C-alpha positions as CSV (number, residue, x, y, z in Angstrom):
1,A,41.9,4.9,-111.8
2,R,42.9,5.0,-108.0
3,H,43.3,1.4,-106.7
4,I,45.2,-0.7,-109.4
5,L,45.1,-4.5,-109.1
6,L,48.3,-6.1,-111.1
7,V,47.9,-9.7,-112.1
8,T,50.8,-12.0,-113.0
9,D,50.3,-15.2,-115.1
10,V,49.9,-18.6,-113.6
11,R,53.1,-19.6,-114.7
12,I,55.8,-17.5,-113.0
13,D,58.6,-16.3,-115.1
14,G,61.0,-13.2,-115.5
15,D,58.5,-11.9,-118.3
16,T,55.3,-12.0,-116.4
17,L,57.2,-10.6,-113.3
18,G,59.3,-8.0,-114.9
19,A,56.5,-6.4,-117.1
20,S,54.1,-6.2,-113.9
21,L,57.0,-4.9,-111.4
22,G,58.0,-2.3,-114.1
23,M,54.2,-1.1,-114.3
24,H,54.1,-1.2,-110.5
25,H,57.1,1.0,-110.1
26,V,55.6,3.4,-112.6
27,L,52.2,3.7,-111.0
28,R,53.3,4.2,-107.5
29,A,55.7,7.1,-108.8
30,A,52.4,8.4,-110.4
31,G,51.1,8.3,-106.9
32,K,48.5,5.5,-107.7
33,R,47.4,2.9,-104.9
34,V,48.7,-0.7,-106.4
35,T,48.1,-4.0,-105.3
36,H,50.1,-6.6,-106.8
37,F,48.7,-10.2,-106.9
38,S,50.4,-13.7,-107.8
39,P,48.3,-16.9,-107.9
40,Q,51.6,-18.9,-107.6
41,P,54.9,-18.5,-105.2
42,I,57.8,-16.5,-106.8
43,P,60.9,-18.7,-107.4
44,S,63.9,-17.6,-105.2
45,S,65.7,-16.8,-108.2
46,Y,63.6,-13.6,-108.6
47,D,64.4,-12.5,-105.3
48,F,66.9,-9.8,-106.7
49,L,64.1,-8.0,-108.6
50,P,63.3,-4.4,-107.0
51,G,59.7,-4.9,-105.3
52,R,59.7,-8.7,-105.6
53,D,58.4,-8.1,-101.9
54,L,55.3,-6.3,-102.7
55,I,53.5,-9.1,-104.7
56,R,50.8,-10.6,-102.8
57,L,49.7,-14.3,-102.7
58,D,46.7,-14.0,-100.8
59,E,43.4,-14.2,-102.7
60,A,42.1,-12.0,-99.8
61,V,43.5,-9.2,-101.2
62,L,40.8,-9.5,-104.3
63,H,38.1,-8.7,-102.2
64,D,38.9,-4.9,-101.7
65,P,36.0,-2.7,-103.2
66,S,38.3,0.1,-104.1
67,I,40.0,-1.7,-106.7
68,D,38.8,0.1,-109.8
69,L,41.1,-1.2,-112.4
70,I,42.7,-4.6,-113.1
71,I,45.9,-5.0,-115.4
72,S,47.1,-8.5,-116.4
73,F,50.7,-9.5,-117.6
74,D,51.5,-12.2,-120.2
75,C,48.3,-14.1,-119.4
76,G,47.6,-15.5,-122.7
77,D,45.0,-17.7,-121.3
78,G,42.3,-15.2,-119.9
79,T,40.7,-17.8,-117.6
80,H,43.1,-17.4,-114.9
81,V,42.5,-13.6,-115.2
82,T,38.7,-13.6,-115.4
83,S,38.5,-15.8,-112.4
84,V,40.3,-13.0,-110.6
85,R,38.4,-10.3,-112.0
86,D,35.0,-12.5,-110.6
87,Q,36.3,-12.0,-107.1
88,V,36.8,-8.2,-107.2
89,P,33.5,-6.5,-106.0
90,G,32.1,-4.4,-109.1
91,K,34.0,-6.4,-111.5
92,P,36.5,-3.5,-112.6
93,F,37.8,-2.4,-116.3
94,L,40.2,-4.8,-117.6
95,I,43.5,-4.2,-119.4
96,S,45.7,-6.9,-120.7
97,F,49.3,-6.6,-121.7
98,D,50.4,-9.4,-123.9
99,H,52.4,-10.7,-126.9
100,H,50.9,-14.2,-127.4
101,V,49.2,-15.1,-130.5
102,S,46.7,-17.4,-128.2
103,N,45.4,-14.5,-126.2
104,S,41.8,-14.5,-126.4
105,M,41.3,-10.8,-126.1
106,Y,39.4,-11.0,-122.8
107,G,40.3,-7.8,-121.8
108,D,38.1,-4.8,-122.0
109,L,41.3,-2.7,-123.7
110,N,43.9,-5.5,-125.1
111,L,47.2,-4.3,-125.5
112,V,48.6,-7.7,-127.4
113,L,51.7,-7.0,-130.0
114,T,52.4,-10.6,-131.2
115,K,55.2,-9.6,-133.2
116,A,56.8,-8.4,-129.5
117,S,60.0,-10.2,-128.0
118,S,58.2,-10.2,-124.9
119,T,55.2,-8.7,-122.7
120,A,58.0,-6.6,-121.1
121,E,58.7,-4.9,-124.7
122,V,54.9,-4.2,-125.0
123,V,55.1,-2.4,-121.6
124,W,58.3,-0.5,-122.8
125,R,56.8,0.6,-126.1
126,F,53.5,1.5,-124.1
127,L,55.4,3.9,-121.6
128,K,57.2,5.1,-124.4
129,R,54.1,6.1,-126.3
130,V,52.6,7.7,-123.4
131,G,55.9,9.8,-122.4
132,I,56.9,8.2,-119.5
133,T,60.4,7.3,-118.5
134,P,60.7,4.5,-115.9
135,G,63.2,4.7,-113.0
136,R,65.7,2.4,-112.4
137,D,63.6,0.0,-110.4
138,A,61.0,0.0,-113.2
139,A,63.9,-0.2,-115.8
140,T,65.5,-3.0,-114.3
141,A,62.2,-5.1,-113.9
142,I,61.5,-4.7,-117.6
143,L,64.6,-5.5,-119.0
144,T,64.4,-8.8,-116.9
145,G,61.4,-10.0,-118.9
146,V,62.8,-8.7,-122.4
147,C,66.2,-11.0,-121.4
148,T,64.1,-13.7,-120.1
149,D,61.8,-14.2,-123.2
150,T,64.5,-13.9,-125.4
151,D,66.9,-16.0,-123.5
152,I,69.5,-12.9,-123.2
153,F,68.9,-12.3,-127.0
154,K,69.7,-15.8,-128.3
155,N,66.1,-17.3,-129.1
156,L,63.9,-16.7,-132.4
157,A,62.1,-14.4,-130.3
158,T,65.1,-11.8,-130.6
159,N,64.7,-9.1,-132.8
160,A,65.7,-5.6,-133.7
161,A,63.1,-4.1,-131.3
162,A,64.2,-6.2,-128.3
163,F,67.7,-4.8,-129.0
164,Q,66.1,-1.2,-129.0
165,A,64.3,-1.8,-125.8
166,A,67.3,-3.3,-123.9
167,S,69.4,-0.4,-125.0
168,E,67.0,2.3,-124.2
169,L,66.5,0.5,-120.8
170,T,70.1,0.5,-119.8
171,L,70.3,4.1,-120.4
172,A,67.5,4.7,-118.1
173,G,69.2,2.8,-115.5
174,A,68.4,-0.6,-115.6
175,R,70.9,-2.9,-113.7
176,V,72.0,-5.4,-116.6
177,Q,74.8,-7.1,-114.5
178,D,72.3,-7.9,-111.7
179,V,69.8,-9.3,-114.4
180,K,72.6,-11.7,-116.1
181,R,74.2,-12.5,-112.9
182,H,71.1,-13.7,-111.1
183,L,69.1,-15.2,-114.0
184,F,71.9,-16.6,-116.3
185,S,75.3,-16.9,-114.6
186,N,74.5,-18.4,-111.4
187,K,73.3,-21.8,-111.3
188,P,72.4,-24.1,-108.5
189,V,74.6,-27.1,-107.9
190,S,71.5,-29.3,-108.3
191,V,70.9,-27.8,-111.9
192,L,74.6,-28.3,-113.0
193,K,74.5,-31.7,-111.8
194,L,71.3,-32.3,-114.0
195,W,73.6,-30.7,-116.9
196,G,76.1,-33.3,-116.1
197,R,73.9,-36.1,-116.5
198,I,72.4,-35.1,-119.6
199,L,75.7,-33.8,-121.3
200,E,77.2,-37.0,-120.6
201,R,74.6,-39.1,-122.7
202,L,75.1,-37.2,-126.0
203,H,76.2,-38.8,-128.9
204,R,76.7,-38.0,-132.6
205,H,74.2,-39.4,-135.1
206,P,75.8,-40.6,-138.2
207,E,73.2,-38.9,-140.5
208,H,74.0,-35.5,-139.1
209,D,77.6,-35.4,-138.6
């Protein structure tokens, strides 16, 4: 492939952004032309991600006949991705990176690992398998996806592979403190006020003391 279109999910979160931006940096380092498309605006909380400004929102970028490969990230429902593909002249080969059990295997090639903690982890496993060591920006993006979908290693998606990925990505130069500070430490005043309203209504249930 010479011109690759990367597609995020319609539900913008750290996993679809981290996985796709990580691949974006890897492909550019390999000398590929890359167009990165998101169907929805990117929340400002992800402005810290390297390459965030490279993501396009205008569907006009899909009409380029030189696009010869499409890769989707974290898109369990293929409806959005196939509609994007229909707008690209020639309907190029489609690869799906995902970890959702609900994935309908809509791609021509489906890299779907349902036991993975995140799509970012799937991307990391792929890069390891093909012998590619991501640069610092790619590693930071991929780590963001792992941390987001595991709620920084606190939810049920957390497993040994997620910890291993985080360790190896850190060794590759991922900026761990940037991810932690921007996504898990810094909360806007409006969110803190909402938490306060919720927490002040907490009470003990007599049957579950």
